[in-house]
C-alpha positions as CSV (number, residue, x, y, z in Angstrom):
1,X,16.7,-37.2,-28.4
2,X,19.2,-34.6,-27.4
3,X,17.7,-31.9,-29.7
4,X,14.1,-32.6,-28.8
5,X,12.3,-29.4,-27.6
6,X,10.9,-29.5,-24.1
7,X,8.0,-27.4,-23.2
8,X,6.4,-25.9,-20.1
9,X,2.6,-25.5,-20.0
10,X,0.1,-23.1,-18.5
11,X,-3.7,-23.1,-18.4
12,X,-5.5,-19.8,-18.0
13,X,-9.2,-19.2,-17.4
14,X,-10.8,-16.0,-18.7
15,X,-14.1,-14.3,-18.4
16,X,-16.2,-13.4,-21.4
17,X,-14.8,-10.7,-23.6
18,X,-11.2,-10.9,-22.4
19,X,-9.8,-13.8,-24.5
20,X,-8.1,-11.6,-27.1
21,X,-6.2,-9.4,-24.6
22,X,-5.1,-12.3,-22.5
23,X,-3.8,-14.3,-25.6
24,X,-1.9,-11.2,-26.8
25,X,-0.3,-10.7,-23.4
26,X,0.7,-14.3,-23.1
27,X,2.2,-14.3,-26.6
28,X,4.3,-11.3,-25.8
29,X,5.8,-13.4,-22.9
30,X,6.7,-16.1,-25.4
31,X,3.7,-18.4,-24.9
32,X,2.0,-20.2,-27.8
33,X,-1.8,-20.9,-27.7
34,X,-2.3,-24.7,-28.3
35,X,-5.9,-25.2,-27.3
36,X,-9.0,-23.0,-26.5
37,X,-12.2,-24.3,-24.9
38,X,-15.1,-21.8,-25.1
39,X,-17.7,-22.0,-22.3
40,X,-20.9,-20.1,-21.7
41,X,-19.3,-17.6,-19.4
42,X,-15.6,-18.6,-19.2
43,X,-13.0,-19.8,-21.6
44,X,-10.1,-22.2,-20.9
45,X,-6.8,-21.3,-22.7
46,X,-3.9,-23.8,-22.8
47,X,-0.4,-22.4,-23.7
48,X,3.1,-23.8,-24.0
49,X,6.6,-22.4,-24.5
50,X,10.0,-23.9,-24.9
51,X,11.8,-24.5,-21.6
52,X,15.0,-22.5,-21.2
53,X,18.1,-24.7,-20.9
54,X,19.7,-24.8,-17.4
55,X,23.1,-23.0,-17.4
56,X,24.9,-25.8,-15.5
57,X,28.4,-24.4,-16.2
58,X,27.4,-21.0,-14.7
59,X,25.7,-22.6,-11.7
60,X,28.8,-24.7,-11.0
61,X,31.1,-21.7,-11.2
62,X,28.9,-19.6,-9.0
63,X,28.8,-22.4,-6.4
64,X,32.6,-22.6,-6.4
65,X,32.9,-18.9,-5.9
66,X,30.4,-18.9,-3.1
67,X,32.2,-21.7,-1.3
68,X,35.5,-19.8,-1.7
69,X,33.9,-16.6,-0.3
70,X,32.5,-18.5,2.6
71,X,35.9,-19.8,3.6
72,X,37.5,-16.4,3.3
73,X,34.8,-14.7,5.4
74,X,35.0,-17.5,8.0
75,X,38.8,-17.0,8.4
76,X,38.4,-13.2,8.6
77,X,35.6,-13.5,11.2
78,X,37.7,-15.8,13.4
79,X,40.7,-13.4,13.3
80,X,38.7,-10.4,14.3
81,X,36.1,-12.1,16.5
82,X,37.5,-10.8,19.8
83,X,37.4,-7.2,19.0
84,X,33.9,-7.4,17.5
85,X,32.5,-9.2,20.6
86,X,33.7,-6.4,22.8
87,X,32.2,-3.7,20.5
88,X,28.9,-5.6,20.4
89,X,28.9,-5.9,24.2
90,X,29.5,-2.1,24.5
91,X,26.7,-1.4,22.0
92,X,24.3,-3.7,23.8
93,X,24.9,-1.9,27.1
94,X,24.4,1.5,25.5
95,X,21.2,0.4,23.8
96,X,19.9,-1.0,27.1
97,X,20.4,2.3,28.9
98,X,18.4,4.2,26.3
99,X,14.7,4.3,27.1
100,X,12.0,6.1,25.1
101,X,10.8,9.3,26.8
102,X,7.3,9.0,25.6
103,X,4.9,6.8,23.6
104,X,5.7,7.4,19.9
105,X,3.0,9.1,17.9
106,X,1.7,7.5,14.7
107,X,3.7,8.4,11.6
108,X,2.2,10.0,8.5
109,X,2.4,6.6,6.7
110,X,0.5,4.9,9.5
111,X,-2.2,7.5,9.4
112,X,-2.5,7.2,5.6
113,X,-2.9,3.4,5.9
114,X,-6.3,3.9,7.5
115,X,-7.5,6.5,4.8
116,X,-9.9,5.4,2.1
117,X,-8.1,5.7,-1.3
118,X,-10.1,7.8,-3.8
119,X,-9.2,9.3,-7.2
120,X,-9.3,12.7,-5.5
121,X,-6.8,12.0,-2.7
122,X,-4.5,9.5,-4.6
123,X,-3.1,10.5,-8.0
124,X,-1.8,7.0,-8.6
125,X,-5.4,5.6,-8.3
126,X,-6.8,8.4,-10.5
127,X,-4.3,7.4,-13.2
128,X,-5.1,3.7,-12.8
129,X,-8.8,4.2,-13.5
130,X,-7.8,5.6,-16.9
131,X,-5.2,2.9,-17.8
132,X,-5.5,-0.3,-19.7
133,X,-6.9,-3.1,-17.6
134,X,-3.9,-5.4,-18.4
135,X,-1.3,-2.6,-17.7
136,X,1.5,-3.5,-15.2
137,X,0.3,-0.5,-13.1
138,X,-2.6,-2.8,-11.9
139,X,-0.1,-5.2,-10.4
140,X,2.0,-2.5,-8.8
141,X,-1.0,-0.8,-7.2
142,X,-2.4,-4.1,-5.9
143,X,0.9,-5.1,-4.4
144,X,1.4,-1.8,-2.6
145,X,-2.1,-1.3,-1.4
146,X,-3.4,-4.9,-0.7
147,X,-5.8,-4.9,2.3
148,X,-6.4,-1.1,2.1
149,X,-9.8,0.4,1.2
150,X,-10.6,2.3,-1.9
151,X,-13.7,4.0,-3.3
152,X,-14.8,5.0,-6.8
153,X,-17.8,5.7,-9.0
154,X,-18.4,2.8,-11.3
155,X,-20.9,0.4,-12.9
156,X,-21.5,-3.3,-13.4
157,X,-19.8,-4.5,-16.6
158,X,-20.9,-8.1,-16.3
159,X,-22.8,-10.2,-13.8
160,X,-22.8,-14.1,-14.0
161,X,-23.8,-16.9,-11.7
162,X,-20.8,-18.3,-9.8
163,X,-20.5,-21.9,-10.7
164,X,-23.8,-23.8,-10.3
165,X,-25.2,-21.3,-7.8
166,X,-28.4,-19.5,-8.3
167,X,-27.9,-16.7,-5.8
168,X,-24.1,-16.2,-5.8
169,X,-22.4,-14.3,-8.6
170,X,-19.2,-13.0,-10.1
171,X,-19.3,-9.3,-10.8
172,X,-17.1,-7.5,-13.3
173,X,-16.9,-3.8,-12.4
174,X,-15.5,-0.9,-14.3
175,X,-14.9,2.8,-13.5
176,X,-17.4,5.3,-14.9
177,X,-21.0,4.9,-16.1
178,X,-20.7,2.9,-19.3
179,X,-21.5,-0.6,-17.9
180,X,-20.8,-3.3,-20.5
181,X,-19.4,-0.7,-22.9
182,X,-16.6,0.2,-20.5
183,X,-13.2,0.3,-22.4
184,X,-10.8,1.9,-20.0
185,X,-9.6,1.2,-16.4
186,X,-9.1,-2.0,-14.4
187,X,-11.3,-5.0,-14.7
188,X,-12.4,-5.1,-11.0
189,X,-14.0,-8.4,-9.9
190,X,-16.1,-9.4,-7.0
191,X,-16.0,-13.2,-7.0
192,X,-18.5,-15.6,-5.4
193,X,-20.7,-13.0,-3.6
194,X,-24.5,-12.7,-3.2
195,X,-26.6,-9.5,-3.3
196,X,-26.4,-9.1,0.5
197,X,-22.6,-9.2,0.4
198,X,-22.7,-6.0,-1.7
199,X,-24.1,-4.1,1.4
200,X,-26.3,-1.8,-0.7
201,X,-26.9,1.7,0.7
202,X,-28.6,4.8,-0.6
203,X,-32.0,6.4,-0.8
204,X,-33.5,3.9,-3.2
205,X,-32.1,0.4,-2.6
206,X,-33.0,-1.9,-5.5
207,X,-34.4,-5.4,-5.0
208,X,-32.0,-6.7,-7.8
209,X,-28.9,-5.5,-9.6
210,X,-27.7,-6.0,-13.1
211,X,-25.3,-5.0,-15.9
212,X,-25.2,-1.3,-16.4
213,X,-26.3,-0.3,-12.9
214,X,-24.2,2.6,-11.4
215,X,-22.9,2.6,-7.9
216,X,-20.3,4.2,-5.6
217,X,-18.2,1.2,-4.8
218,X,-16.2,0.9,-1.5
219,X,-14.0,-2.2,-1.5
220,X,-10.9,-3.8,0.0
221,X,-7.9,-4.2,-2.4
222,X,-7.1,-7.9,-3.2
223,X,-4.7,-9.4,-5.7
224,X,-4.2,-8.7,-9.4
225,X,-4.2,-11.8,-11.5
226,X,-1.8,-10.9,-14.3
227,X,-2.7,-13.9,-16.5
228,X,-6.4,-13.1,-16.5
229,X,-5.9,-9.3,-16.2
230,X,-8.4,-9.3,-13.3
231,X,-8.2,-7.0,-10.3
232,X,-9.9,-8.7,-7.3
233,X,-11.7,-6.7,-4.7
234,X,-13.8,-7.5,-1.6
235,X,-17.0,-5.4,-1.2
236,X,-17.3,-3.1,1.8
237,X,-20.3,-1.1,0.7
238,X,-22.2,-0.3,-2.5
239,X,-24.1,3.0,-2.7
240,X,-26.7,3.5,-5.4
241,X,-26.0,6.5,-7.6
């Protein structure tokens, strides 16, 4: 039927305690919750939203304009090709004659890339630790600093076995000392790691760790999953506080 609504579908998996915020965010983007499967540690949410009609007329018009511009540019290039080739040849010879006098020194940006990001030396990170964990600032920060190292004082919000493993876990971390009662800042996640992967350090290294334990986390920035509002990190070291 010509008037039948066509939908696109998306499935999102969430960790315990984040369902409401994820559903709210998806609904703001036009998605409708059609099914929810609650697991012990994770939930599966199925959404749908009407597909947007393809603007075929606009696409056809744009293609015609693009073809016309291609022809015009090609003619202009052919008419002025001789002069441009000469200029390019002269520029190539000038560039070849220029040689650096010395090895360039690292720029400020290159030096900063090796610096560990902390709330004290990076105002952006300090603000992020006080923002909502679904805020767009998380995605912006992860995109700009992916692969860099950051450090912050935090605690374990949630700790759950990864899949069917007994010794590998998913850790949900938060800034500050409130553990499961953390309400501000990113939902940092270590996924599929064992206790040895945490690289525990400090004067009194515990035999086990759990929800509410406080540490100085040093980690590498990974991606931010906007659908789950999870900020993924890779552990570098974990100092007992």
